[in-house]
N, C-alpha and C positions, 0 to 999 in steps of 0.2 A: 435328360429326362425331366427337364424343368418345364413347368407350365407357366404361361403368362395369363394373368387374370386381369381382365378389363371390366370396367363398369358397364353395365348394360344401359345403353342410352337409346332413346327412341329415334334420334335423328341420324344415327350411324357414325357420329364423330367419335374419334378415339378419346379416351379419358385422359385428363392431365395426370401426370405422376403425382403421388402424394407429396405434400410439402415436407421438407426436412424439419423435424422437431428437435432442436438442439438444446432444449431447456434442461436436460439431464447434465450436459456439459456445463451449461450456464450455472446450474446449482452447485456443481462440484467446484467451479472456479470461485463462486461466491463464498463457499465454505473455506476454500484455500485463502481467500482474501481475509476472511475473519481470523483464521489461524495466524497468518502472517502479521496482521495488524496487532493482535493481542500479544504475540511474542515480541515484536519490535517495541511495543509499549512497555512490556515487563522488563526488557533489557534496558530500555532508556531510563525508567524510573529507579532502577537499582544501580545507576551509575553514580557512585560517590566514592571518593577515596580521600583519606587524610594522610598527611605526610609531615614529618618533623624536619625542620631546617635549622642548621647551626648558624647563629648570628655573629659569633665572635665577641659577644658582650660578656660581662661578668655573670656568674651563675644564675641569678633569678631570671635573667633575660637571655641566657645562652641558647635556648632552644625555643622556637616558636612552631606552633602547629598550624598548618594551612589545609583547607579543604578544597576539593574540586567537586562541584555538584552541577548537575544539568540545569538547575534553577538559576545559575549564575549567567547563563548564556541565552539571550532572547531567541536566537535561532532554534535552540533545542526546545524551548517552550513552545515555539510555533510548531515544531515537529510533534510534540506531545499533543497539542490541540488537534492537529491534522490526523493523527492516529486515532484519537478518541472519536472524531467525526467519521473516520473510515470504519471503525468498529460499529458505531451506531448505524451507519449507512449499510454496511454488509448485513447486519441483522434484519433491517427492514427489507432489503432486497432479496434476502433468502426467503422470506415469507412471500414476497411477490413472485419469485421464481417457483416456489411450491404451489402457489395458486395457479400459475400458468401451466404447470405440469398436470395438475388435476383437471383443468378444463380441456375439452376436446380440441379447441382451436383458440389459442391466445390471441387477443386483439392486437391490431397494428398499433393502437394507441399505447399499450403497455410496452411494446418493443421500442417505440419512438421515445417514450419517457425514460426507459432504461438507457438508451443510447445517450440521451441528453444529460442525465444525471451521472452516468458513468464517465462521460467526457469531462464534466465539471469536477468530478472527484480525481480524475487523472491530473488535471491542472493543480488542484490543491495539494495532492500527494507529491507531484513532481517538484513544485515550488518549495514545499517544506523539506523534502529530501535534499534538494539542491542547496538550500540555505544551510541546513545542518551539515551537509557534506563539505561546504566551504569552510565552516568553522572547524570541522574535523581536520581538514587539510591544513588549516592555519595552525592547529595544535600540533600537527606532525612536523611541519616545515618551518613555521614561524614566518615572519616578514622582516627581513633585515632593513628594508627601506623605511619602514615605519617604526623600527626598534621594538617589534613584538617578538618576544622569545617563544620558542617552541616549548610546549609543556608535556608532550607525550613521552619525553625521555625521563620525566620525573613521576608522572601519574599514568603508569602503564595500564593498570586495571581500568581506570576511568576511560582512557582512550580506547581500549579494547571494547568496552561496553558501548560507547558512542559509535564507534566504527561498525560494530555488529548491528546496532539498531538502524543505522543509515543504510547498510547493505540490505537488510530485510525489508526496510521501507521502500527501497528502490525496486525490489522484487515485487512488492505489493503494487507499486505503480505500474509495473509491466503487466501484472495480472489484470489490472483495470483496463489497460490498453487492449488486452486480449478480449475482455468482456465487451468493449466498444466494437471491436471487429466482429465478434460473434453475434452480437445483437444486430449490427448493421447487415450482416450476411443473412440472418434470419428474416429481417424485414425485407431485404431484397428478394429472397426466395418466396416470400409470401406475396409480394406484388408481381412477381414474374409469371 
């Protein structure tokens, strides 16, 4: 008992199906990107651990305290900057997505710009996540060829924080890839 509704046209041609508006999904993914970026940033900046080590020297020098902080690793500073850029970018694009939802027909220019900048952000997030991930792997495994010891057996809390931040950042990069695909599909549907 379904009825089909066609546009009334004077030349008798059938109407094109309405274009799929996926800006609700787009908005949800952009809010998820913001939440993931903020949580990864919060976990990253709280990664600090102090540890006391026995030196074997006489009492005033018997114990030394060493810190592990994200500021000591340039790859983690790069991840911090990339997450800050992703937070700012997601806030700006949330407003762009809201304006596209409020308009009856978002322009192809907005869709193209979203594809372009989402792809740029995928590159930034993927490179930052990869470089931080390589440092995390080095902390877990070390490198016997370069005589670099692993540190995660001594700084477990620090390594858990870094690992969690890298994993959440990787998920944020996947969300950005999904946004590129979604915007590309929306632009394709608009032009078809």
